C-alpha positions as CSV (number, residue, x, y, z in Angstrom):
1,M,99.2,146.7,70.5
2,R,100.0,142.9,71.9
3,K,103.0,144.5,74.0
4,V,103.4,144.8,77.7
5,E,105.9,144.9,80.5
6,L,105.9,143.6,83.8
7,S,108.1,143.7,86.6
8,R,107.4,141.3,90.2
9,R,110.2,141.7,93.1
10,T,110.1,139.4,95.9
11,A,112.2,138.3,98.6
12,E,113.6,135.9,96.4
13,T,113.6,137.5,92.9
14,E,113.8,140.8,91.0
15,I,112.5,140.3,87.8
16,T,111.1,142.2,84.5
17,V,109.8,140.8,81.6
18,A,108.7,142.3,77.8
19,L,107.3,140.8,75.3
20,D,106.2,141.8,71.4
21,L,104.0,138.9,70.2
22,D,104.5,140.7,66.9
23,G,108.3,140.6,66.8
24,R,111.1,138.7,64.5
25,G,112.0,136.5,68.0
26,V,114.8,138.5,69.4
27,C,115.9,138.0,72.9
28,S,117.9,139.5,75.5
29,C,117.2,137.4,78.0
30,R,119.7,138.0,81.5
31,T,119.0,135.1,84.5
32,G,122.4,134.5,85.4
33,V,121.6,131.0,84.5
34,G,123.5,130.3,81.3
35,F,121.7,127.0,79.8
36,F,118.2,128.9,80.9
37,D,119.1,132.2,79.3
38,H,119.6,129.8,76.0
39,M,116.6,127.6,76.0
40,L,114.5,131.5,76.5
41,D,116.6,132.1,73.5
42,Q,115.2,129.6,71.7
43,L,111.4,130.1,73.2
44,A,111.9,134.0,71.3
45,R,113.6,132.8,68.1
46,H,111.2,130.2,66.8
47,S,107.8,131.7,68.6
48,L,108.7,135.5,66.5
49,I,107.8,136.8,70.1
50,D,110.7,139.8,71.2
51,M,111.3,139.0,74.6
52,R,113.7,140.6,77.2
53,V,114.3,139.1,80.2
54,E,116.5,140.6,83.4
55,A,116.2,138.3,86.7
56,K,118.6,138.7,89.8
57,G,117.6,136.0,92.0
58,D,119.0,134.0,95.1
59,L,121.4,132.6,93.0
60,H,123.3,131.7,95.8
61,I,120.9,129.0,96.8
62,D,120.0,127.6,93.8
63,D,118.7,128.2,90.3
64,H,115.4,126.8,91.1
65,H,113.3,130.6,92.5
66,T,114.8,132.2,89.6
67,V,113.8,129.7,87.2
68,E,110.3,129.5,88.4
69,D,109.8,132.9,88.8
70,V,110.8,133.7,85.2
71,G,107.4,131.3,84.2
72,I,105.3,133.0,86.5
73,L,106.0,136.5,85.1
74,L,106.7,135.3,81.2
75,G,102.9,133.7,81.7
76,K,101.5,136.6,83.3
77,A,103.2,138.5,80.1
78,L,101.7,136.4,78.0
79,A,98.5,136.6,79.0
80,G,98.5,140.6,79.2
81,A,100.0,140.8,75.4
82,L,96.8,138.8,74.7
83,G,94.3,140.8,76.3
84,D,91.0,139.5,75.2
85,K,92.2,136.8,72.9
86,A,90.1,138.8,70.0
87,G,91.4,137.2,66.5
88,I,93.7,134.7,67.4
89,R,94.1,131.3,66.5
90,R,94.2,130.0,69.9
91,Y,95.3,126.7,69.1
92,G,99.2,125.6,68.6
93,S,100.9,122.2,68.5
94,C,104.3,121.1,67.0
95,L,106.2,117.6,66.5
96,L,110.1,118.8,66.5
97,P,112.7,116.4,65.8
98,M,116.1,117.6,67.4
99,D,118.7,114.9,66.6
100,E,117.3,111.7,68.2
101,A,115.0,113.3,70.2
102,L,111.4,114.0,69.2
103,V,108.9,116.4,71.2
104,R,105.0,116.9,70.3
105,A,104.1,120.1,72.2
106,A,100.4,121.3,72.0
107,L,98.5,124.0,73.4
108,D,95.4,125.8,73.8
109,L,95.5,129.8,74.9
110,S,92.3,128.8,76.7
111,G,92.3,130.8,79.8
112,R,92.0,127.4,81.8
113,P,95.4,126.6,83.0
114,F,96.4,122.7,82.9
115,L,100.2,121.0,82.3
116,V,100.3,117.6,81.1
117,W,103.8,116.0,81.1
118,N,104.8,113.0,79.4
119,L,108.6,114.6,79.1
120,P,111.1,112.3,81.3
121,L,114.7,113.8,81.5
122,D,117.0,111.2,82.0
123,T,119.7,113.0,84.3
124,P,119.7,115.0,86.8
125,K,121.6,117.7,85.5
126,I,122.7,119.7,81.9
127,G,125.8,121.0,82.8
128,N,125.1,122.7,86.1
129,F,121.3,123.1,85.7
130,D,119.1,121.0,87.4
131,T,116.8,119.1,84.8
132,E,113.5,119.3,87.3
133,L,113.7,122.7,87.1
134,V,112.1,122.0,83.3
135,R,109.0,121.1,84.2
136,E,109.0,123.6,87.5
137,F,109.5,126.3,84.4
138,F,106.7,125.2,81.7
139,T,104.2,124.3,84.7
140,A,104.8,128.4,86.4
141,F,104.4,129.5,82.5
142,A,101.3,127.8,81.6
143,M,99.2,128.3,85.0
144,N,100.5,132.5,85.0
145,A,99.7,132.2,81.1
146,G,96.1,130.7,81.3
147,M,97.4,128.2,78.7
148,T,96.7,124.3,78.5
149,L,100.2,122.7,77.6
150,H,100.8,118.8,76.7
151,L,104.0,118.4,76.4
152,E,105.6,114.7,75.2
153,R,108.9,113.1,74.5
154,L,108.6,110.1,71.8
155,A,112.6,109.8,71.5
156,G,115.1,110.8,72.9
157,I,118.2,110.0,75.6
158,N,120.6,113.3,75.6
159,S,118.2,115.6,78.2
160,H,120.1,118.6,76.5
161,H,118.2,117.6,73.2
162,V,114.8,116.7,74.8
163,T,114.8,120.3,76.9
164,E,115.7,121.9,73.7
165,A,113.6,120.2,71.7
166,A,111.0,121.1,74.3
167,F,111.7,124.5,74.5
168,K,111.4,125.1,70.3
169,A,108.3,122.6,70.0
170,V,106.5,125.0,72.5
171,A,107.5,128.3,70.7
172,R,106.8,126.8,67.1
173,A,103.0,125.9,69.2
174,L,102.9,129.2,70.0
175,R,103.8,131.2,67.4
176,D,100.9,129.6,65.3
177,A,98.2,130.0,68.2
178,V,98.9,133.6,68.8
179,E,99.2,134.5,65.1
180,P,96.3,136.5,64.4
181,D,93.9,134.4,62.4
182,P,92.8,136.7,59.1
183,R,89.4,134.5,58.6
184,A,88.2,135.2,62.3
185,G,87.4,138.6,61.5
186,G,88.7,139.5,64.7
187,A,86.1,137.2,67.0
188,V,87.3,135.5,70.2
189,P,87.5,132.2,69.3
190,S,85.7,130.7,71.6
191,T,81.5,129.5,70.9
192,K,81.3,131.3,74.9
193,G,81.9,134.4,73.5
194,T,85.1,134.8,75.7
195,L,88.4,133.4,76.9
196,A,89.5,135.3,79.8
């Protein structure tokens, strides 16, 4: 089915996420964090993964718990929607320009979580959004999806542009990686026979 809906409740956040890997990139994301919602919209739109995120968090403290916990649940949802990963392409990469920014994303839906982060952001905030939360999101997302993810800023001085390019690059890489491979015959793309 390649669809999943998950919920998670802690003392800090209450989140529901639904994903459809075979969607059209429709996003309904309401986290209470405006810039983050904008980035999730980019992630859905450019991956063609339909995504619904409803989050209530302790925003009176800051945005950290909400952003990180959404990353955790989105990662778990992606892993759940992929199942045993039979027949997918597994790998994806994208070199994405946005104005002066240029970001490279490469990922492997290997079941072995890892994040290589070479995406410095030169300002502490984008509007009211703490830029350090960009790394927190991608760390939580990659670790819980079982994804190896490399992100690298090759050019860029505007933190908004660099961040948006990163979300779009990951989205395009995901689009390739989750696609069914018509030549694979439904096989798991690993010589081990499993990506669990």
